[in-house]
N, C-alpha and C positions, 0 to 999 in steps of 0.2 A: 550149257555153253562151255567151250574149250578153255582149258587153263592157260592157253597161250594168249588169250585176250581177256582181260579182266575189267569189270565194271564196278565202280564205287559211286554210290549215289548219296550225297549229303546235300539235299535240296537247300538252295536252288541250283547247286552246281553238281554235275555228274562228271566223273573222270573215267575215260577209257584208256587202258594201259596195254600196249603191246608187250607181252611178257615172254620174250624169248631172248634174254640178254646174252646167252652164250653164242648166239649167231647175230648179234647186233640187231635183234628183232626183225630178221629177214623173213620174207613172206613165203609161206607154203600154202597149200590148199586149205589146211585147217585154220590158219590165221585169216585167210580171206573170208572164209565162212564165219569165223568168229567176229570179224568186223561187222558183217551184216547183222548177226544176232545181237551184237552190242548196240548197234544203232536202233534196232527194234526195241530192245529193252529200255533204252533211254527214252524213246518216244512214248512208250507205254507207262513210264513212271510219272506220277503226278508231282507237280511242283518244280520240275526241272526247267530252268530258264537259260542255262548256259552249259556247254559241254567242253571239256578240255581233253584233247587227244595227246598222249605222250608215250614214250617208250621206256621200258624198264632198263636199269643198269646204266643210266646216263647217256643213252643213245636213242635216236628216234627210230630210223628204219634204214637198213642197208639194201633194200630192194629184194629182188627174187632170190630165194635160197637155192642156189644152183647145186649145192651138195645134197639137198633133199630130193633132187631129181625133177624131171618135168612134171608140171601139174596136169599135163594132158593125159598121162596114164594110158589106159586101154584105147584111147582114141587113136593113137599112133600105130596100133597093132593091126588095123584093118588095111585093106587095099586103099590106094590113093583116092579112088572114087568114093568109097564109103567113109574114109577118114575125114575128108574135107567138111562135110556137114557137122560131124561130131566136134571137130576143132572149132568151128564157128560157134556152135552151141556152148562149148566149154568156155571160150573167151567171153562170150556174151554173159555167161553166169558170173565170171570174175568181175567183169565191168559193172554188173548190177550190184555186186557187193560194195564197190566203191560209191556207186551212185546212191545207194541206200544211205550211206553216211552223209553224202552231200545234201540229201533231202531231209535230214533230221530237222524237226520243226524249230529247234532252238539253235542259236549260233554256235558254231564249233571253232574253238581256238586250238591251233596246233602249237605245242611246245617242243620246238625242234632243237636237238642237241647232237653234237659230234658228227653224225652222218645223216644225210637225206639224199639217197641215191636211187636212180631208176624208178621202180614202182613205188618206192618210198616217197620220192618227190611227187609222183602222180597222186599218191594218197594225201599228201599235204595240200595239193591243189583242190581237194574235195572239202577242205576246211574254209571257213569264212575269213578267218584272220590267222596269220602265221607270225609267230615270234621265234627268234633264233638266238642261239648262244654264239658268242664270239668263238671263232675257230671251227665252226661247223663246216663240213665239206658237202657241197651240193654237186650233183651231176645227173644228166639224163642220157646214159651211155648205151642205150639199146642197139644203136646202129653198129657198135663195135662187135656185137654178138650176132649180127646179121638179121636183126628183127627191128620192128618199129615200136615207139612208145604207144602200145595199143590199150593201155588202161586209162585213156582219157588225156594223155599228154599232148597229142596233136590237136586236141580241142580246147582243153582248159588252159594250157600254157599260153597260147596266143591271146586268149581273152584276158589273161592276167598281166602279161608283160609286153604285149604287142607282137604282131606277126613277124616282124624283121628279127627281133631279138630271139624269139622262139625258134625261128629257123636256124639261126646261128648256133644256139645251144644244142639243138637236136642234131644238126648236120655234123657239128664238130665233136660232139660227145665230151666237150671240155669240162673239166672240174673248175668250180669257182667257190669262193669263200662267202662268209656271211655278209661282209661289207659289200661285195658285189651283188649279192642277193637283195640287199637293201637298196642299193643304187638303182637296180633295174625294176624294182617294185615287186619282187617275188615275195619278200617278207615285209611286214609292217614295222617291226622293231628288232633291234639287236641289243642284247644285254650280256654282261659277263656271265660265264658259264654257270656259276653257282647261284645266279639270281633268277634263272628261267622259271622254276616252279612258282616262286613267290610272285614274280611279275605276271605270269599267266593267271594266277589266283586273283591278283589285284584287278586285272582287266576284266576277269569274269564277274567279280563283285560289282564293278562299275556298270557293266551291262545288265546284271541281274537287278540292279536298283531301279531300272526303268520298267515301264508298263510291259508285261510279258506278251500280251496279245498284239500290241503295237509292234514290238520288236519282231515277233514271229511273222506278222503280216508283211512287214518291210522286207524280211528275208525272202519270203515267197515271191514278192514282186520283183526283187532284184534277180532271183534265179530265173523267173519267167522272162525278164528282159534279156538276160544273158543268153538264154536258149533261143530267143527270137533273133537276136543279133547274130548268133552262130549260123542260123538257117539262112539269114539274109546276106551273109558274107561280110558283115560290117564289124568294126572294132567299137568298143564302148566309147560313146561320145560322138561317133560319126553318124551322119544321116545315111540311111540305106541307099545303095546305088540304085539308079533307075533300072527298070526291067528292060533287058536288051532282047533283040531278036524280033521276029514278026509279032509275037504277042504284045510286046512292049510298044511297038510302033502303032498297032491297032488301038491299044488302050489310050495312047496319047491322042490319036485322031478322034476317037469317040469323045474324050474329055473336051477337046477343042470345039467339037460340034455342039456338045451340050452347053458349053459356055456361050456360044453364039446364040443358040436358041433361047437361052435364059436371059439374054440381053446384057450379060455381064461382059462388056467389051470396053476398050479404051486403054489408057496408059496406066491407070491405077492398078497396081499389082494386087492389092488386097481385094478389090472388086472382082478381078479376073478369076480369083480362086474361090470366090464365094458362090458355090454351085448349089442350086436348090436341092432339097432332099430327094426329089423325084428323079434327079439325074445323078445321085451320089454314087451309084454303082458304076457310073461311067468314068469316075476319076481314076487316074493312073495310080497303080498300086504295085507293091512288091509282096509276094505271098511266100510264106515259109512252109516247110513240110508239115508243120503241126497245125496248119489251118489259120495261123495268125496273119493278119493283113496290115501292112504299114502303108498308110495313105499319104497323099502328097502333102497333107498338113503336118505330118510327122507323128500322128497318133498311131497306136497299134490296136487293131480290132480283132478280138478272138470270139468265135462262135460260142465258146463255153464260158468266157470270163468277162465279156463286154469290152468296153473301151478303156484303155489305160494310157 
């Protein structure tokens, strides 16, 4: 594992530290891959119930290290036709490094101080809980560089703070402070700068005191729900929108016909939606790319995981 990302395991808590303080823990290719390796190390360590992600030198992460040069490297040296597939593959690799952290079985707490900018903010979004120090500067300024937040910012940020606020922050590239981050729901707590390590440790101990398998199962269900909502185009707490277009209309007609054949007619809404199991496949549903189906009753059915 690279020295730019360090892992300390003192069960039940593991600590991942971005160790590039001279650059405010800015991300280069080595750091990206170190994050993935750290996530794998934490997952393979027995007894770990909570993970804390922090930065060395009193700063969290200042985003992409532009002085280190592009992470694309040789991918840009080819012709345009040959470079595009390589660029896509490279970006997918970097995204997978962040996703690997998001999918660590134990909850991850981000201890954010001083700066949380660009890809650093997208890294924080991979954590389950975010705490911030007073005076921390936040921003997602990729559009100022002529690029988009392609490390999950356009996906995880709307799920965290809502689509309208996410659009405003991404389009404007505006900087905001810890108080604003708390107000919009990006962080869970704001503490004085010197208290962040202790406060993160307190929260980690509180979580670690609970049943580890139950906590881990709860995290997996929450992640699965977030992914399904993303595919269905819904925000957390919203019912999925009805399927539109010819497919949606046909599904609705089939469902109405099934209800008539089953004898469930009349003004009672509950009876109207009580369709027999033989006609269950006729119910109107919204289907996401991962094969999950959200039925009219609000349940999510997955071929691999069953009903939840």
